N, C-alpha and C positions, 0 to 999 in steps of 0.2 A: 465406230465407223467401219463400214465394209471394205474389204480389200478390193484393189483394183483387179477385177477378174481377167483382163487382158495381159497382165504381168505374172500370173501364178503358173508355177508347174503342177503337174498333176498331184504329187504329194502333197502341196499346198491345198489343193482343192478336198483331199481327204480329210487333212488337219482342220480346215475350215469347217467342213460338214460335221466332224465330231462335235467341235465348240458348240455347234447348233443342235447336238444331240440326234444327229442323223448318221446312221450307219450306211456305209458305202459298199456297194458290190460292183465289181468292175472286172473285166478281162483286158489284157494286153497280149496280143495285138487287136483283138476283137472279140466279140461274142462268140463267134464260130470256134474260136480256140475252147472255149468252155465246152462246147459240143462234140469237138474233137475227143476230149478227155473221157466221154461216154464210151469210147471204143479202145482207146490205148493211153499209156503214159507218154507224156512228151515233154521234154526240156528244151528242144531246139526252137528257136525263132524261125517261124514259117510266116512268109509274106502273106498278106491279107488277102490277096487275089489267089492264092493258092489252097486256102483253106476250103473253100467250097468243093473244090477238086478233091481233096484228100477225104471230106466228108461223103462225098458220093462214092468213092471207092470203097470206104468202110461200110456205107449203108448197104451197097450193092452186093456184097459178100455175105451179107446174113441172109439166110435161107427164106425164101418167098419175097425177098425184096430186090432180086436181082435187076429190076428195070426202074427201080427209084432213082431220082436224081435230086441231090439236095437243092432246096431252094429257102430262101428267107423266109417264105409263107408256107410254114411247116404243114404238110397234109397229115391226116390222121395216121396213116401207117408209119410216118417218120417220127411223129411225137410220140406213139406208143412205143416204138422202138427205142427211142431216146429215155422215155420213162421207166422201161425195163431194165435199163442200164445206169439207171441215176445212182445207185450205191458205188459202182464201178468209177464214176465221174467224181463222186466226193471224196473218195479214197485217192484217186489220181491228182486232184486238186489240192489235198491236204499234204501229200506227198511232197508235190511240187513246191508248195508254200514253205515246207520244211527246209528247202534248199536254201532259201534266202533268209538273212538275219532277219528276225520279226521283233515286234514290239506290241506290246499289250495294249490295247486302246485305252486312252484317258477316261473315257465315259463308258466303255463297253468293256469290263475286263475278260469276258468270254471269247473276244474277237481279237486276233492277231493280224496285224497288218505287217507288210514288208517296211522295214525300216526306212528305205528311200524306194517308194513305188516308181520314181522315175527311172532307176536303175534296174528293177525287178521285171525283167521280161525274158520268156513268156510268164505270166502268172494271171491266176484268177481268183477272186473271191466270192464268185457267184455261188459256189458251194455253201457259203454261211446263208446266204439268201434261201437257197433250196433247203436247207437243213431247219431254218426258222419256219419257212411254209409248211413243211412236213409235220412239223410239231403243232402248228396252228390246227391242219387238219385231223390230226390225232385226237387234240382237245376238244374238236368240235363234236 
C-alpha cells in the first residue's frame, strides 16, 4: 500500500524513494543553493528569494561576466562558469553534508543522507547526481 503523500515529511519521501530503489538528489532551500556552492561554502540558511541576488553578485565578480545576471534559464556563459566550478561545488556540498549526522542509504551504500532531512538545512545532495553523471560521461 502506498503512503498518503499529503501526510509525509520530506525525510519520508527520501525513505519511500529508497524503498523503490530510487536515489534522491535535493537541495534545501532550493536548487539555487546548489548553484551558490559553486562559488562559496555556505552553511547559513538563505531565504529563497535572496539566492538569485547572491548568485548574481558572485557571477558578476568573475572576470568577463560583470554584466551577467542570474536567471533560472541559464545562458551558455553562466552554464560554462558553473561547469568550470563543479569540483568546488562538490567539495562544498560534501563538507556541508558532513556537518549533519548522516546515515548510509539502505539500498545505495555509497550514498549518505542526513539522518533527518527535515532538520538539515541548508543542505544539498545534488553533488551525488553530478558525480554520477560525470562518471557516466567518462565511461561513455
